[in-house]
C-alpha positions as a LaTeX table, in Angstrom:
\begin{tabular}{lrrr}
\hline
Residue & $x$ (\AA) & $y$ (\AA) & $z$ (\AA) \\
\hline
Unk1 & 14.79 & $-5.67$ & $-14.23$ \\
Unk2 & 11.11 & $-4.98$ & $-13.70$ \\
Unk3 & 9.48 & $-6.32$ & $-10.59$ \\
Unk4 & 6.06 & $-7.88$ & $-10.67$ \\
Unk5 & 3.63 & $-6.78$ & $-7.99$ \\
Unk6 & 0.95 & $-9.35$ & $-7.35$ \\
Unk7 & $-2.47$ & $-8.56$ & $-5.99$ \\
Unk8 & $-2.95$ & $-10.25$ & $-2.66$ \\
Unk9 & $-5.46$ & $-10.28$ & 0.12 \\
Unk10 & $-3.63$ & $-9.36$ & 3.29 \\
Unk11 & $-4.01$ & $-12.04$ & 5.95 \\
Unk12 & $-1.85$ & $-10.48$ & 8.67 \\
Unk13 & $-0.16$ & $-7.30$ & 9.80 \\
Unk14 & 3.07 & $-8.79$ & 8.44 \\
Unk15 & 1.50 & $-8.92$ & 4.96 \\
Unk16 & 0.55 & $-5.26$ & 5.34 \\
Unk17 & 4.01 & $-4.32$ & 6.61 \\
Unk18 & 5.58 & $-6.06$ & 3.60 \\
Unk19 & 3.27 & $-4.13$ & 1.24 \\
Unk20 & 4.17 & $-0.85$ & 2.94 \\
Unk21 & 7.86 & $-1.73$ & 2.58 \\
Unk22 & 7.31 & $-2.25$ & $-1.14$ \\
Unk23 & 5.53 & 1.10 & $-1.38$ \\
Unk24 & 8.26 & 2.91 & 0.53 \\
Unk25 & 10.95 & 1.38 & $-1.68$ \\
Unk26 & 9.17 & 2.29 & $-4.89$ \\
Unk27 & 8.51 & 5.83 & $-3.68$ \\
Unk28 & 12.21 & 6.25 & $-2.89$ \\
Unk29 & 13.36 & 4.78 & $-6.22$ \\
Unk30 & 10.78 & 6.31 & $-8.54$ \\
Unk31 & 9.34 & 9.27 & $-6.65$ \\
Unk32 & 5.89 & 7.71 & $-6.96$ \\
Unk33 & 4.08 & 4.45 & $-7.51$ \\
Unk34 & 3.83 & 2.70 & $-10.83$ \\
Unk35 & 0.31 & 2.22 & $-12.15$ \\
Unk36 & 0.62 & $-1.54$ & $-11.55$ \\
Unk37 & 1.62 & $-1.07$ & $-7.93$ \\
Unk38 & $-1.03$ & 1.57 & $-7.37$ \\
Unk39 & $-3.77$ & $-0.69$ & $-8.75$ \\
Unk40 & $-2.56$ & $-3.74$ & $-6.84$ \\
Unk41 & $-2.35$ & $-1.90$ & $-3.53$ \\
Unk42 & $-5.71$ & $-0.20$ & $-4.00$ \\
Unk43 & $-7.29$ & $-3.56$ & $-4.74$ \\
Unk44 & $-5.67$ & $-5.13$ & $-1.68$ \\
Unk45 & $-6.91$ & $-2.21$ & 0.42 \\
Unk46 & $-10.41$ & $-2.56$ & $-0.98$ \\
Unk47 & $-10.71$ & $-6.27$ & $-0.15$ \\
Unk48 & $-8.84$ & $-6.12$ & 3.17 \\
Unk49 & $-10.29$ & $-6.82$ & 6.57 \\
Unk50 & $-11.14$ & $-3.39$ & 8.09 \\
Unk51 & $-8.52$ & $-3.75$ & 10.85 \\
Unk52 & $-5.81$ & $-4.55$ & 8.31 \\
Unk53 & $-6.96$ & $-1.71$ & 6.06 \\
Unk54 & $-6.62$ & 0.71 & 8.97 \\
Unk55 & $-3.21$ & $-0.73$ & 9.84 \\
Unk56 & $-2.17$ & $-0.25$ & 6.20 \\
Unk57 & $-3.23$ & 3.38 & 6.16 \\
Unk58 & $-1.48$ & 4.09 & 9.48 \\
Unk59 & 1.73 & 2.43 & 8.30 \\
Unk60 & 1.73 & 4.26 & 4.96 \\
Unk61 & 1.17 & 7.54 & 6.80 \\
Unk62 & 4.09 & 6.79 & 9.14 \\
Unk63 & 6.54 & 5.23 & 6.68 \\
Unk64 & 5.73 & 6.69 & 3.26 \\
Unk65 & 3.55 & 9.75 & 3.85 \\
Unk66 & 3.98 & 10.99 & 0.27 \\
Unk67 & 2.20 & 7.82 & $-0.90$ \\
Unk68 & $-0.99$ & 8.66 & 1.03 \\
Unk69 & $-2.31$ & 10.52 & $-2.00$ \\
Unk70 & $-2.75$ & 7.16 & $-3.74$ \\
Unk71 & $-5.04$ & 5.85 & $-1.02$ \\
Unk72 & $-6.91$ & 8.73 & 0.60 \\
Unk73 & $-9.89$ & 8.71 & $-1.74$ \\
Unk74 & $-10.15$ & 4.91 & $-1.60$ \\
Unk75 & $-9.75$ & 4.01 & 2.01 \\
Unk76 & $-10.48$ & 6.76 & 4.42 \\
Unk77 & $-8.32$ & 8.11 & 7.06 \\
Unk78 & $-6.73$ & 5.90 & 9.64 \\
\hline
\end{tabular}
């Protein structure tokens, strides 16, 4: 069953942590991110408050380091 990833604007660190959990799970299941997930997360990163964007990048680096390649050129380097 395919999962739908919705594009959201993160309002809290909990929103970011949930997104990172989704990324980690998809990386473990698929070995990478689907195009839909990649686009949704990049959009969320782009429109995020700078503090939440930095939190996102730190959490990805800590919890799903192989996924950093999807975000390095977009966000910078927490």
